Every structure is written in C-alpha cells, then in structure tokens.
Backbone as a ProteinNet text record, in pm:
[ID]
protein_1_A
[PRIMARY]
MTIPYARSFPEAELFISLQPCEVCGEAALEVQGFALGDDFRAVHTTCGNCTNQRDYDFRFPVEPASGWFGGDQPSELVDPGQWLMLADLALEELPPDATQAVDEDRSQAEFACAATEEAMKFLRPDEDRVSPYAFWTQSGYEMYQSAEWRFERDWLESHLRTCREAVARLAG
[TERTIARY]
-1404	-1305.8	-1161.3	-1169.7	-1055.3	-985.7	-815.8	-691.9	-647.1	-637.8	-668.3	-516.4	-524.9	-334.7	-268.8	-108.3	-96.9	80.4	42.8	211.5	319.1	303.5	465.3	458.2	574.9	549.1	548.8	632.6	631.9	490.4	332.1	223	173.7	180.5	40.9	75.7	273.7	329.4	214.7	179.9	147.2	-13	-92.2	-154.5	-205.1	-137.8	-184.3	-138.3	-47.8	-25.2	-134	-291.2	-430.6	-465.8	-417.4	-566.3	-550.7	-685.7	-683.9	-706.9	-663.5	-658.4	-832.2	-787.3	-893.5	-949.1	-914.9	-913.5	-894.7	-912.7	-782.2	-860	-852.1	-862.3	-848.3	-643.5	-558.7	-533.6	-376.6	-432	-252	-147.2	-59.7	-34.9	21.3	-48.1	100	244.1	333.1	326.4	423	470.1	527.8	530.9	653.2	693.4	673	700.5	549.1	609.6	591.3	572.8	406.9	475.2	491.4	500.7	448.3	283	221.2	156.1	135.2	29.5	92.9	78.9	17.2	0.5	-23.3	-47.9	4.2	66.2	102.5	173	81.6	91.6	66.1	124.2	89.4	205.1	104.9	212.6	179.9	216.5	63	99.2	89.7	130	159.2	100.5	-100.8	-119.3	21.6	130.9	243.5	162	41.3	-99.8	-116.5	-210.1	-199.9	-168.7	-69	-59.9	-78.2	-280.6	-312.4	-261.6	-219.5	-210.9	-316.7	-281.6	-337.1	-338.8	-314.6	-292.4	-275.4	-256.5	-317.5	-269.7	-389.7	-326.1	-340.7	-179.7	-172	-136.7	-248.1	-188.2	-11	40	192	212.3	278.2	300.3	413.3	397.3	493.8	685.5	695.4	778.9	803.4	921.3	903.7	815.1	717.7	747.9	839.9	758.1	880.8	792.9	913.6	871.6	896.8	831.6	776.6	702.2	572.4	492.9	481.8	447.7	490.5	336.1	403	385.4	329.2	277.8	126	12.1	-19.7	-163.8	-169.3	-339.1	-326.4	-401.8	-328.1	-351.9	-505.4	-509.4	-607.4	-689.5	-523.5	-531.4	-588.4	-508.9	-534.9	-610	-762.2	-774.5	-729.3	-736.9	-631.2	-762.7	-769.1	-780.4	-696.2	-677.9	-628.8	-419.6	-403.1	-289.2	-277.3	-314.2	-350.3	-364.4	-325.7	-343.8	-259.6	-173.5	-73.7	71	75.2	153	101.7	15.2	96	57	33.9	125.9	252.6	327.9	474.4	514.2	393.4	479.6	508.2	372.9	385.3	464.6	487.9	625.9	738.8	781.3	916.8	925.1	1053.5	1107.5	1146.2	1090.3	1008.8	1191	1299.8	1426.3	1502	1554.8	1673.2	1793.6	1836	1927.1	1846.7	1801.4	1769.1	1717.4	1693.4	1688.4	1792.6	1752.3	1820.7	1735.5	1878.7	1849	1710.1	1625.4	1536.9	1365.1	1447.8	1327.8	1334.7	1371	1442.5	1336.4	1352.3	1305	1178.7	1107.4	977.8	937.8	986.9	950.3	922.7	1062.5	1029.1	903.5	931.8	752.6	640.9	633.9	493.8	504.7	622.1	603	554.3	583.9	452	406.3	317.8	241.5	126.7	162.6	82.1	107	152.3	157.5	87	56	-46.8	-145.7	-137.9	-291.7	-361.8	-313.4	-289.5	-362.4	-260	-294	-400.5	-525.5	-665.9	-742.8	-651.5	-706.4	-727.7	-826.1	-826.3	-762.6	-734.3	-652.2	-719.5	-856.2	-947.1	-1051.8	-1028.4	-1098.3	-958.6	-1039.7	-978.2	-1020.1	-1007.3	-1053	-1085.9	-1071.5	-1045	-1200.3	-1250	-1427.9	-1406.9	-1532.7	-1647	-1590.9	-1603.1	-1653.5	-1515.5	-1427.6	-1272.7	-1229.1	-1270	-1284.6	-1369	-1295.9	-1408.5	-1417.2	-1245.3	-1260.2	-1290.7	-1332.5	-1409.6	-1347.2	-1252.1	-1169	-1156.8	-1146.1	-1086	-1179.4	-1299	-1446.6	-1439.4	-1413.6	-1462.6	-1340.6	-1275.6	-1132.8	-1204.8	-1223.9	-1306.4	-1386.1	-1570	-1657.5	-1571.5	-1467.1	-1456.9	-1336.7	-1281.9	-1271.3	-1232.7	-1289.3	-1284.1	-1213.6	-1193.9	-1041.5	-922	-890.3	-800.4	-742.5	-821.3	-870.5	-856.5	-900.1	-828.8	-716.6	-723.3	-577.9	-497.4	-514	-428.6	-382.7	-478.1	-462	-290.3	-349.2	-284	-101.1	-112.1	39.3	64.3	64.2	67.6	149.9	69.1	42.2	190.6	210.5	313.8	454.7	421.9	567.2	548.5	484.3	520.3	628.2	559.2	632.6	799.4	798.1	926	1028.8	940.5	1095.7	1031.3	1055.2	1056.8	1203.7	1132.1	1319.2	1405.8	1396.8	1509.1	1526.3	1493.6	1538.6	1605.4	1531.8	1604.9	1740.2	1779.3	1947.5	2008.4	1934.6	2105	2175.6
1870.6	1774.9	1722	1761.4	1766.2	1637.1	1699.1	1593	1545.8	1408.2	1295.2	1383.9	1320.4	1375	1258.5	1253.8	1148.9	1212.3	1078.6	1142.3	1163.8	1070.4	990.8	957.3	1020.4	978.9	872.2	750.9	576	559.8	616.5	577.6	589.6	688.4	765.4	637.7	611.8	539.1	320.8	283.8	187.3	259.1	310.3	344.7	345.8	413.1	373.6	218.6	182.4	49.8	-92.9	-32.7	-141	-60.3	122.7	103.2	-19.1	-44.2	-71.9	-29.8	-108.9	11.5	67	181.3	178.1	168.9	101.7	2	-151.8	-179.6	-360.7	-405.2	-323.5	-370.4	-408.9	-445.8	-509.5	-423	-424.4	-425.2	-338.5	-269.5	-304.4	-178.4	-46.7	120.9	61.8	139.7	224.8	389.3	420.4	489.8	590.5	700.5	709.6	815.3	944.2	1015.2	1143.1	1194.4	1352.4	1533.6	1559.3	1724.5	1737.1	1913.7	1998.9	2066.6	2079.4	2155.7	2246.4	2383.3	2551.8	2431.1	2394.4	2293	2147.5	2045.4	1916.4	1883.4	1767.2	1723.8	1621.9	1636.8	1544.1	1413.2	1278.5	1158.4	1060.9	1075.3	1089.4	870.8	775.6	622.3	523.1	435.2	378.2	256.6	213.9	39.3	-37	-129.3	-257.8	-346.1	-330	-459.1	-425.1	-223.8	-267.7	-60.5	-85.2	148.4	217.2	197.7	334.7	412.3	538.5	652.6	717	711.3	821.7	886.4	1036	1122.5	1088.3	1074.4	1063	1194.7	1284.3	1424	1396.9	1428.7	1413.1	1519.9	1543.8	1669.5	1603.6	1646.2	1617.2	1687.9	1658.4	1701.1	1827.9	1995	2051.5	1978.4	1905.4	1855.1	1716.2	1625.6	1527.2	1406.3	1378.4	1199.7	1064	1104.2	985.8	860.9	718.8	607.5	585.8	486.6	465.1	509.5	511.7	574.2	725.6	796.8	875.7	934.3	992.8	1044	945	1000.9	850.2	891	984.7	987.1	873.7	762.2	675	768.6	676.3	670.5	739.8	839.8	844	810.9	669.6	686.9	472.7	444.8	351.4	262.3	176.6	139.4	-12.6	1.6	-87.2	-267.4	-258.7	-430.1	-381.9	-318.9	-347.2	-343	-285.6	-246.4	-395.7	-463.7	-601.2	-617.3	-640.6	-736.1	-761.6	-661.7	-620	-641.3	-632.5	-718.3	-894.8	-968.9	-1063.4	-1146.6	-1045.8	-1088.6	-1090.9	-995.2	-958.8	-1090.4	-1128.4	-1234.2	-1377.2	-1437.7	-1521.5	-1523.6	-1462.5	-1456.6	-1480.6	-1527	-1553.3	-1615.2	-1709.6	-1836.4	-1885.8	-2043.6	-2015.5	-2088.2	-2105.4	-2086.5	-2010.8	-1986.6	-1817.2	-1828.2	-1942.6	-1960.9	-1992	-2003	-1980.3	-1821.8	-1760.2	-1606.5	-1470.8	-1390.3	-1310.3	-1142.5	-1157.1	-971.2	-857.7	-859.8	-817.2	-976.4	-1099.4	-1100.9	-963.5	-979.4	-856.8	-750.4	-719.2	-594.5	-596	-733.2	-742.3	-767	-821.3	-861.1	-744.9	-618.6	-488.2	-400.4	-485.8	-415.4	-475.8	-571.9	-604.8	-564.2	-582	-484.2	-362.8	-258.6	-88.7	-111.1	-174.9	-265.5	-218.5	-323.4	-365.8	-316	-191.9	4.6	72.1	48.3	187.3	76.4	-24	-56.9	16.3	-49.9	-2.7	163.5	183	318.9	427.3	354.5	294.1	268.2	224.5	222.9	348.5	351.7	406.3	459.1	514.3	525.8	441	504.2	467.6	306.9	252.6	140.3	17.5	-150.5	-243	-253.1	-164.5	-282	-182.8	-92.8	-122.9	-133.6	47.3	80.5	28.1	-43.8	-31.3	12.2	142.1	309.9	357.8	241.6	293.5	215.6	158.8	45.2	175.8	218.3	232.7	210.4	64	-1.3	-158.9	-169.6	-286.8	-380.4	-444.9	-539.2	-520.9	-384.3	-399	-369.2	-442.5	-403	-582.1	-624.1	-779	-815.2	-766	-806.9	-834.1	-715	-700.3	-757.2	-837	-861.4	-982.3	-1046.7	-1225.1	-1226.5	-1186.6	-1150.3	-1091.2	-1039.3	-949.7	-888.8	-1042.1	-1042.5	-980.5	-1017.3	-968.3	-852.1	-758.5	-608.4	-545.5	-641.6	-651.7	-547	-513.2	-452.4	-535.5	-639.3	-740.5	-824.2	-908.5	-960.3	-851.9	-751.9	-648.1	-658.7	-650.3	-578.9	-741.6	-865.1	-1036.2	-981.8	-962.6	-1007.8	-891.7	-782.1	-659.7	-798.6	-881.1	-931	-1040.5	-1110.4	-1176.8	-1139.2	-1008.1	-944.4	-871.4	-851.5	-820.9	-941.6	-1061	-1159	-1281.8	-1193.5	-1217.3	-1137.9	-1014.8	-976.2	-990.5	-1037.9	-1076.1	-1227.7	-1341.4	-1422.9	-1451.1	-1358.2	-1319.1	-1265.1	-1192	-1066.6	-1191.1	-1233.7	-1362.7	-1342
-823.5	-811	-720	-621.3	-541.6	-616.1	-571.9	-624.2	-496.1	-546.9	-412.6	-357.6	-216.4	-110.1	-148.4	-213.4	-165.8	-44.6	58.6	105	49.1	-13.2	-93.4	-232.3	-319.4	-440.7	-436.7	-355.1	-371.4	-293.4	-228.3	-236.4	-363.4	-387.4	-540.6	-634.6	-637.7	-731.2	-689.3	-632.4	-524.5	-542.1	-576.3	-576.8	-695.8	-856.8	-908.3	-1032.7	-920.5	-968	-914.8	-852.8	-787.6	-906.7	-945.9	-1069.8	-1231.2	-1268.2	-1357.4	-1428.4	-1599.9	-1708	-1775.8	-1816	-1833.5	-2038.8	-1993.2	-2156	-2168.4	-2154.8	-2117.8	-1943	-1844.3	-1750.1	-1659.2	-1719.3	-1608.3	-1496.8	-1407.1	-1352.5	-1348.3	-1499.4	-1518.2	-1615.5	-1468.6	-1529.1	-1417.8	-1557.4	-1562.6	-1569.8	-1365.7	-1453.6	-1551.8	-1654.8	-1733.6	-1663.2	-1595.3	-1537.6	-1485.8	-1461.4	-1437.1	-1448.3	-1453.3	-1444.1	-1245.1	-1310.6	-1200.9	-1196.9	-1074.7	-1148	-1005.8	-1017	-928.8	-790.6	-767.2	-614.8	-614.8	-734	-804.6	-830	-890.1	-1000.1	-1060.1	-1216.8	-1319.5	-1289.3	-1299	-1276.4	-1396.8	-1533.3	-1638.3	-1660.5	-1726	-1708.7	-1860.5	-1825.7	-1993.8	-1886.8	-1922.9	-1969.5	-2001.2	-1941.6	-1998.4	-2080.9	-2029.4	-2109.4	-2293.4	-2224.4	-2356.4	-2467.3	-2366.2	-2414.7	-2369.7	-2312.3	-2351.6	-2223.1	-2221.6	-2184.4	-2053.5	-1947.9	-1903.4	-1795.9	-1700.1	-1564.4	-1525.6	-1374.8	-1229	-1192.2	-1133.5	-1083.8	-929.2	-803	-626.9	-660.6	-497.8	-437.6	-329.6	-312	-195.6	-105.2	61.9	179	47.4	97	121.1	216.6	274	379.2	353.7	304.9	244.8	348.7	280.5	468.7	447.5	609.5	701.6	667.4	683.5	630.6	471.5	454.7	334.8	271	308.4	290.2	275.6	425.4	437.2	570	669.8	840	865.3	995.5	1093.4	1029.1	999.4	933.9	846.8	797.9	740.9	590.5	515.6	388.4	336.6	240.5	91.4	-10.5	11.2	-169.2	-141.8	20.9	-41	105.6	118	235.3	325.8	460.8	523.7	464.7	411.1	362.7	288.7	122.1	67	132.4	230.6	274.9	319.3	365.5	439.4	290.2	189.5	65.1	42.5	15.9	11.2	62.5	203.7	300.6	305.1	198.4	264.4	105.6	2.6	-89.9	-93.5	10.6	30.7	52.7	159.8	281.2	139	128.9	-12.4	-60.3	-61.6	-209.8	-134.3	68.9	48.4	31.3	51.3	12.5	199.7	165.7	321.9	425.1	310.8	447.5	412.5	536.9	502.2	421.6	349.8	345.1	110.1	115.3	5.1	-29.6	57.7	-7.9	-114.6	-146.9	-189.4	-92	-145.8	-88.9	-172.1	-221.2	-265.3	-149.4	-153.9	-26.2	92.8	176.6	305.5	208.3	186.6	89.1	140.6	21	57.1	216.5	244.1	413.1	459.4	405.3	537.2	441.8	265.5	227.1	322.4	380.7	352.7	635	623.5	807.5	760	660.8	584.6	542.5	481.7	415.4	564.2	660.1	787.2	885	913.8	978.4	918.9	741.5	762.6	748.6	772.4	797.8	927.4	1026.1	1197.8	1132.8	1061.1	1106.3	1066.2	1062.7	1048.9	1211.8	1241.8	1413.8	1498.5	1553.3	1640.1	1775.3	1854.7	1928.5	2067.9	2063.4	2162.3	2102.3	2034	1956	1920.3	2026.1	1915.2	1820.5	1701.3	1582.6	1476.8	1332.8	1223.9	1207.3	1218	1219.6	1065	1006.8	903.1	784.9	797	763	695.6	763.4	679.9	543	491.9	361.6	339.5	201.9	43	-49.1	-112.6	-200.5	-216.5	-287.6	-300.2	-244.1	-250.9	-253.3	-126.2	-99.5	50.6	173.6	110.8	220	193.8	67.9	97.3	203.7	157.8	288	378.9	464.7	542	643.2	522.4	628.2	572.7	475.2	448.4	581.4	642.9	746.3	837.3	908.2	982.5	1099.8	1149.5	1275.3	1254.7	1140.2	1077.1	1123.5	1142.2	1156.3	1311.4	1357.2	1541.7	1583.9	1710.6	1728	1732.5	1792.4	1851.3	1700.2	1605.8	1542	1432.2	1443.8	1357.9	1400.6	1573.8	1616.1	1624.5	1610.4	1617.1	1421.1	1328.2	1204.5	1205.8	1239.9	1265.6	1328.2	1399.5	1442.9	1376.5	1319.6	1226.1	1145.3	1112	949.3	990.4	1099.2	1151.1	1172.8	1225.8	1238.2	1043.8	1010.7	841.8	829.9	891.5	826	909.7	993.6	1118.8	1059.9	1016.5	946.2	855.2	758.6	626.8	622.8	753.1	744.8	750.1	768.8	798.3	861.2
[MASK]
++++++++++++++++++++++++++++++++++++++++++++++++++++++++++++++++++++++++++++++++++++++++++++++++++++++++++++++++++++++++++++++++++++++++++++++++++++++++++++++++++++++++++++

C-alpha cells in the first residue's frame, strides 16, 4: 500500500476532517499530534464524537509548500468536487453585510478563494472543463454529476472572482 501524498500539513488536516470515523461514522476527527517516520508522518486523530482513535500516514514534500495547501499540482487527497463543496460552505457562512463581518469572516472568504483555486488545478491547460475522471470520491463525483457546468473553466474563473470580491468587501 502506498502512503498518500499531502502537499502540506493543512491539506492533510483538511483531508482528515472530511473522513468519517470508522466507529460512529461522524466526520469529527481531530488531530492530536504526529510522529515522524523514515519518509512519512503518522498523524494521530481522535473522534470528537465517540473518542475512537486512528492514525493516518502521509508523505510530505521535502520543501515547504506555497499557498494555503501547496504547489501548482492538483491534490492527491481532495478531489475537485470536494474542493468546490468546501468553497461553497465557506461562502454560505459569510454575512451579507460587511458591517456585520468579523475577522474570521475574511478568513472564510480567503479559504473559499483557496479552495476554488484548488479545484481549478484539476483543469488541464488545453481543456475547458475538469475531466470526469478527476473525481474519486462519491461526494465529489455526485457534485460533478449534479452540476457539471460548475467545473467549466469560465464558471470556475467567475466563481473565483466572486470569492475575491467577498474578500475585498470584508476587508472594509
């Protein structure tokens, strides 16, 4: 079995947060710490719902990754549908009026930008839409099937502009 590649620790943490607990099924895993192996890190988690413990092993780059989640290459942990779902969730939580915003809201908008950029990394330079073969999770593929148009280059670029406008609006 190959150890999955995480471009950064925040990406590994995000991946873990999306995983259901093996015992209770809730996506409530919390990182408790990690241990270094020869060429990997074991991340220790505890379920916030039932306290079940589990370890996840990841390989990490030698050099620190740039950006929120790392590098120019698409994720090997989170598929484009999951990235777009995360961006949607972050945007849904934003207040409609900038006068009601708090610092955490701007961070949420910045996260939505980063998650949209991550989904865009699955676009090949010569293609106008993300390939259906880029989805490997059930939730990501279901999102693709229900709204294929959301994975077209033009729509993703427009969505990224919307996210950036939210950041600017909340910077007030």
